[in-house]
Structures are given as structure tokens and as C-alpha cells.
VOPA-691331 format. One record per residue (C-alpha): x, y negated, z; residue in one letter. Coordinates in steps of 0.02 Angstrom, whole numbers, padded with zeros to 5 digits, always signed. Layout:
N
XYZa;...
This chain:
106
+00006+00005+00002m;+00065-00163-00038e;+00086-00305+00088a;-00017-00439-00028i;-00123-00409-00195s;-00069-00465-00362p;-00227-00558-00378t;-00162-00668-00220i;-00006-00701-00276v;-00053-00758-00456n;-00201-00877-00370l;-00055-00940-00274i;+00053-00975-00423i;-00090-01058-00508f;-00133-01155-00352v;+00048-01216-00356l;+00057-01256-00548a;-00087-01374-00519i;-00011-01444-00390y;+00186-01491-00466v;+00092-01544-00636g;-00036-01645-00555y;+00112-01738-00455h;+00240-01730-00635v;+00119-01833-00734v;+00067-01962-00627w;+00217-02006-00566n;+00312-02028-00735v;+00329-02207-00784t;+00221-02300-00926p;+00363-02296-01047a;+00386-02111-01037l;+00197-02071-01057h;+00203-02060-01258t;+00381-01933-01254p;+00281-01814-01128l;+00131-01838-01225m;+00230-01764-01367a;+00309-01622-01273v;+00128-01573-01200t;+00085-01550-01397n;+00210-01444-01412a;+00163-01325-01274i;+00015-01302-01315s;+00059-01263-01463a;+00160-01114-01407i;+00002-01048-01284v;-00095-01051-01445i;+00023-00943-01510v;+00033-00839-01350g;-00151-00845-01326a;-00171-00771-01525m;-00062-00617-01481l;-00144-00597-01313a;-00310-00595-01399a;-00234-00484-01523a;-00145-00362-01416l;-00303-00316-01291t;-00418-00167-01313e;-00568-00242-01218t;-00693-00359-01267g;-00670-00456-01121l;-00473-00467-01169g;-00511-00523-01352k;-00660-00662-01276t;-00529-00734-01162m;-00395-00761-01276g;-00494-00830-01420v;-00553-00940-01280l;-00392-00998-01236a;-00345-01015-01414v;-00493-01135-01442a;-00457-01229-01289l;-00278-01251-01339a;-00317-01306-01499a;-00428-01463-01442v;-00296-01495-01311n;-00179-01512-01453v;-00272-01605-01582f;-00323-01731-01451g;-00153-01751-01399g;-00102-01807-01558f;-00233-01919-01587l;-00198-01985-01400v;-00018-01989-01451t;-00044-02095-01626r;-00155-02222-01505r;-00034-02230-01393m;+00100-02275-01526l;+00005-02393-01613e;-00010-02511-01463m;+00189-02519-01476f;+00151-02597-01656k;+00189-02781-01696k;+00013-02875-01733k;+00011-03019-01885e;-00022-03178-01821p;-00199-03222-01852k;-00156-03360-01985a;-00080-03235-02105k;-00197-03104-02078a;-00337-03223-02140a;-00257-03265-02261e;-00239-03075-02336s;-00417-03037-02326r;-00467-03187-02409a;
């Protein structure tokens, strides 16, 4: 008999990962948010590959369903992350002066 159930160990790791992730994200300086988003998108892309492998290699219906759900959620995260990163990068672009912008429209 094991001293601690593997389910309890996995739950503890999951809760600690949430705690560490929360503090890592919220303690980042604003100048580093865009690079952090780019890295997060890359990690989510790796999660998609892992979820596809997990879904393909399982034999149960529940495993396949969870794998497909993981792929879908990670895909939403990747595409949404790219949209947010693009919007953040647009904030750093220089804006045209208002007089010049009015002339170009006329």
C-alpha cells in the first residue's frame, strides 16, 4: 500500500502549478508582457501537439473526448493569444499627426 495516492500527488502538483503560474504572470513588468504572450503562444502550440498524441493513443472514449477537448481549448488559446499580442504590438506603433491623417483621407 502506498503512503499517498497518486491522484492526491497529481492534485497537489496541479494546485502548486496554478499558484506559481499566477505569481509569475502578475509579477511581470508591463514591458515584458508582449514577449511573455509570445512564449505562452509557443507553449500552447506544444500543448496542442501533446493533446493530439494523447487523444490518438488512448483506447477509451473518455480519453479521446478529453484529448479532443484539450486540442480545442489549446487552439482557442493560441489564436486568441496571437490576436492579443498583435493588439499589444499595435499600441507601440507611432501614430500619424492628426493634420496629416486628415489630408490623406481627403
